[in-house]
N, C-alpha and C positions, 0 to 999 in steps of 0.2 A: 267819669260817669257816662259821657257821651259814647266813649269806646265800648263800654259795657252794654249800653242800650243797643248799639249797632250790632254787637256780637250775638245777642240772644236770639233775634229772629232768624239769623243765618244758620245758627246751630240747630234749632228745632225744625227749620224748614227742610233740613236734610233728612228728616225722619218723621213722618206723620204719626207713627206710633209713639215716638218719644213725646211729641207735642200733646197728644191726647192723654198720655200717662201723666205728664206734668199738670195739665189742666184738671184732670179728674182727681189726682192726688191732692192738688191744692185745695179743691173743694172739701175733700174728706179731712184733710189736715186742719182746715179752718174750723170745721165742725168739732174735730177732736180737741182743738185748743179751747173752744167754748165749753165743751164738756169738762175738760180738765179744770178750767177756772171755776165753773159752777160746782164742781165736786168739793173744792176746799171748804167753802162755808157749810156745805152739806155734811162733810166729815166733822167739822167743829160742832155742829148741832147734834150729830149722831152720837159722838163720844164727848161727854162733858169733862172727862178726865184727860188732860193733855198728855200725861205719861202713857196712858193706854193708847191714845191716838198715835203718839210717837212710836209705840211698840208696833202698831199695825203697819205704819209706814216702813219701819225697819224690817218687818216680816215680808212686806212686798219687795223690799230691796233684796232680801234673801231669795225670794222667788226669781227675781231677775238674775241673781247670782247663779242659781242652779239651772235656770233655763239655758245658760250658755254651755252647759255640759252635754252637748250633743256630739262632741268630738269633731265638730266641723262638718258633720254629715249634711246639714241643710245647705251650707254654702258650697260644699263640693258638688252636691246634687244640682244646685242652681246653675253653676257655671257649666257643668257637663251637659245638662239638658239644653241650655241656651246654645251651646256649640253644636250638639246633635241636631236640634231642630233647625238651626240656621243652615246646616248641610243636608237637610231633608232626610236624615237617618232616623226614621220613626221607629224601626225595629230596635236599633241601638238605644234610642231614648227610653223605650219601655224596659229594656234590660237594665239601664241605669236607674230608672225609677224603682224597679224591684229591688235592686241592690241597696238603694237608699233606705227603703222601708225595712229591709232585713237588719241593716246596721242600726237603724233607729230603735228597733225593738230590743236589740241587745243592750243598747245604751240605756233605754228606759228601765229595764230590769236591774241593771247595775246601780243606777242612781236611786231607784226605789229601795233596794236593799241597804245600801250604805246610808242613805238619808234616814231611814227608819231607825237604824241602830244609833245614829248620831243624836237624833231627837231624844232618845231615852238615856243617853249618857251624859248630857250637859244640863247644868242647872240654869235653865232659861230665865227663871224669875230673877236671879241675881244679875244675869247679863242685861236684862231689860229694865232692871231697877223697879220691879213691881212688887217688892216685898211689903210695901205699905199700902197697896191697893187690895181690892176684894177679888182680884183675878187669881184663882187657885192654880196649882201646878198642873193638875189633870186637865183643866180647861185649856191652859196654854199649850200643853203638849198635843191635845186633840186638835187645836187650831193649826198647829204646825204640821200635823199629819195630813190634814185636809189640804193645806197649801202644798205639801209635798206631792200629794196625789194629783193636784192640778198641774204641777210642774211635769210630772212623769207622763201623764196623758198628753200634755201639750208637746213634749219632746217628740212623741210619735206622730201626732196629728199635724204638727207644723211643717211636715214634709210637703203637704199640699201647698202651703204658702211659698215654700222655696221653689216648687215647680212653677207656680204662677209667676213668680219673679223671673224665672228663666224664660218663660213664654212672653214676658213683658206685659202681663195682665195685672198691672199695678193696682188699678181701682178695685178689682175683686180681691186682690191680696190684702188690701187695707181694710176691707169691710168687716171681717170678724173682730178686729180690735175695736173698731168703732161701735159695733153691736155690744161688745163686752162693757165698754165704758158707759153706754146708754143704760143698760140693764142695771149696772151697779149704782149709777146716779139715781135712778128711779127708786131703787131699794133704799138708798140712804135717806131719801126724802120722806118715805112712807113706812119703812120697815123697822124703825126703832121701837124698843120696848121700855127703855129706861134702866134695864138690868144689864150691867156691864158685861158679865160673863155670857149671858144669853145673846147679847148683841154681837159680841166678838165671834161666837160660834156661828151665828146666823149669817154674818157677813162673810166668813170664810166659806160657808156652804154655797151661798149665792155666787161668790167669786168662782167657785169650781164650775157651777152650772153655766154661768155667764161666759166663761172661757171656753169650755168644751163644746157646748151646743153649737155656737156659730162655726167652729172648725169642722164639726161633723157635717153641717149643711154644705160647707164649701167642698168637702170631700165628695159628697154625692154629686154636686154640680160639676166639679172638675172632671170626674171620670165618666159621667153620664152624658155631658153636653159639650165640654170644651175639648177634651181629648178622649173620646169614647174608644173603648177597646185597648187602652193603654194602661189599664189598672195593673197594680203590681202582681206578679206571679208568686205562687207559693215557693217556687225554686228560683234560684239565681246563680250566676256564675261568679267564681272567685275573681276573674279578670275585671268584671264590672264593679265588684266590691272594692278591689284594689284601686280602681280608677276613681271611684267616688271617695273612698276612704283616704287615699293617698293625698289628693288635693285637699280633702277635708281636714286631715291632720295638720297641714300647714295653716289653714284657717283657724283650727282649734288652738294651736300654740299661740297665735295672735289673740284669739278671743279670750283665752284663759288669762293672759297677762292683762288685757283690756278690762276683763272682769274685776281683777284685783284693784285696778285703778279707779274704775267708774262706779263700781257697786259697793265700795266700802265706805263711802262718805258718811252715810247715815249710821252705819255700824260703829265707825270711829267716833262720831259725835255722841252717840249713846254711851260708848265706853269711856271716853275722855271727859265729856261734859255731862249731859243728861238726856233722857228720852224727850223731855219737854222741849229742848233746844232743836230737836229734829223738826218740830212743827214750824219754827221760825225759818229753818233751812228750806223746808218744803214750800213755804209761801213764796220765798224769794225764787226758788227753783222754778216754780210753775209760771212765774212771769217771764223770767229770762229764757225758759224753755220755748217760749213762743218764737224766739229768734232761731234757735237751733232746729226746732221742728219745721219751720218754714224753709230752712236751708235743706233739710233732709228730704223734703218733698221733691227737690231737684236731684239730689244725689242718688236716691233709690232707683228712679227710672234710668239714670245714666249708667249705673253699674252694669245692668244686663245689656244695655245698648252698646256699651264699650266692649263687652265680651263678644257680641256679634260682630261689631266693627273690626275687632282684632282678628277674628276668625276669617274675615273677608279682606284683610290687609289694608284697612282704611286708616293708616297712621295719621294723616293730616287731619282727619275728622276727630280723632282722639285728641290730638294736640290742641285743636280749637276748643274742644270740650274742656280740657284741663285748664287752659288759660281763662276761659269764661268762669269756671267754678271758683278759681282763685280770686278773680275780680269781684264776684258776688260775695265771697267770704269777707273781703275787705269792707265792702259796703255794709254788710250785715253787722259787722263788728261795730261800726260807727253807729248803727241803729241801737245796738245794745247800750252804748255810751249815752245816747240821747235819753234812754229810759231812766237813768239815775235821778235827775232832778224831778222827774214825774212820778217817782215810785211811791212816795208817801200819799199823794193824791189817789193813785191807783189802788193802794191798799185800803184807804179810807172808803172809797167808793165800793170796792169789792167786798171787804170784810166788815166794814163799819169803822167809825172814827176811833182811833186809839187802840184798836185790836192788836196791831203790829206797828211798832215804831221803827222807822228806817234809820240805820246808822250808815252814813254815806260811804265809808270805806269798806263796810261789809258788802254793800251793793257793788262797789268797784271791784271787789274780789270776784264777784260773779261775772262782771264784764270781762275781766282777764280770762276767766275760765271759758266763757262763751267764745271769745276771740280765738283762743288756742284750739278749741274743739272744731270750730268752723274750718280753719285752715287744715286741721288734721283730716276732717271728713272730705275736703276738697281733694287732697292728695291720695288718700286711701281709696276713694271711689274709683279713681283711674287705675290704681295699683291692683285693687281687687278684681276689677273687670278684666285686666290683662293677665292676672295670676302672678304679678311681680311682687311677691310678698317679703322679699329679703329685708328691706329696711324695717318693716313692722316686726319681723321675726327676731331681729337683733335688738331694736330699741324699745319695743313694747315690754319685753321682760325686764329690761333695765328700769323702765318707769315703774313696773310693778314692784321691783325690789326696793326702789327708792321711796315709794309712796308712803308706807306706814312709818318708817323711821323719820322721814322729813315732816310728816304730819305731827308726830309727837314732839319733835324739836321745835317746830313753829308754835305748837300749843303752849310750850313753856314760856315763850316770849310774847305771844299774842293770846291772851286769855279769853278767847271766844271761838265759837264754832267756825268763824270765817277762816281760821288758820287751816282747817281741813280743806276748804275750797281753794285756798292759795296753793297748798301743797299739791292738790290735784292738778292745777294748771301748770305749775312749774315742772313737774316730772314729765309732762307731755311735750314740752318745747323741743327737746333733742330729737324726738321722733318727727315732729313737723319739719325741722330743718333737714334731717336726713332724707325724708320722703321727697321734699322739694328738690334737693340736690339730685336724687335719683331720677326724677322726672325731667329735670334739665338735661342730665346726661343722656337720657333716652330720646331727647329732642322734642319732648312734649311741652316744655315751658321755655320762656325766653323769646328772643327774636325769631320770627318765622323764617324758614330757610328758602321758601319759594314764594313766588307771587300769588299762587293759588291760596296758600295758607294765610298770607297777609290780608288778602281781600275777603277772606272768609267765605269763599264760594262753596256751596253745599255739594256734597258728593251724592252719587245715586243712592236711592233709598235702600235700606236693608232688605234682604230677601224675605225675612220673617214677616208675614202679614197677618192681620186679623182675619 
């Protein structure tokens, strides 16, 4: 632990932008965690029927599922903009931004068309197990159409967030999500009517407005004040599109596989068990997510910082960052384990006595998942920043292929929703091991090879300044 505490100041002192990003993001993440915890009792009050509430959570997981279908444009734009701005190539950066928006528009149209057809071809009432509720087919389909519209507009507008990540403006990049959560929480507290169908449609509509409006505000601020004159052009070059799209497709292949692994938990729980069990899953998830969200406040600023450091040849800085993130992942996993004996008290204080009863081994399943995710984020943050995606491109699809069969097999012997969580964790372990081996081979992990790396001396600051 002393080694970890010694490393953190040296890492962040090498880059004032990184320090300010971590500090600002920590504050926003803290507020986001509080909003997430406050939202759960608000949801329980808003929807009296647990099956309908489980359906809404599953719909949100579908939104997350579809939001990944940007074919990696956002991440490709993020890395390329970071490199171009680090090299002071402002003209090239604008060309890349234009290419990113053209590609995002095409993706948005494709997802909208395919999504709309899918909504009207599937019996969603049977999938969500709502046949015994008063939610009709038309209302459910309209809800899904509104959610699809949210996803499609978001796919286009989130380019601004990717650009902000590339510019290392993390605080501004996180603000729209925080605004969305705040608006939804306020609506949950005061917007209920008591009519399930009406409340479902109203919530979907508010979700659209709360998601799109903050992104529009960020767009205006980005191109008016942060990078004036660099707004996307109506025309762009095929070279720039290939540059953004080529790297983006690598990210997309990884994202698509990660999507199957991470976004199918609630769908599988609904299918194998029931929509009501999704509520139990969500309650556990929101507590343990505190640990992963806290860790991600570190990894998100590091990604773009690593990209800039790689462009400037700062290998020892990247190695120091990698070792630090792995040590923090180990410490955060222990924090997750400490939560287990405290969980029942937390649930009682948060949701009321007896609302959710803790089963200790279900909680341990989440500890396993959190630990695996933390080490995965530590490794992939460095890999994403340097563009070294090979371990993810090999092992993430393997995890995606294994996830659903393993989940069903475990469900036969473990007759509870925790089987899905355990399957989620197990299929990610090969990726964590492969990514760690790759970082060691590249010289980013293991014993430092020079005195400078061992003493954690900071390198000169990155050229990208506020």
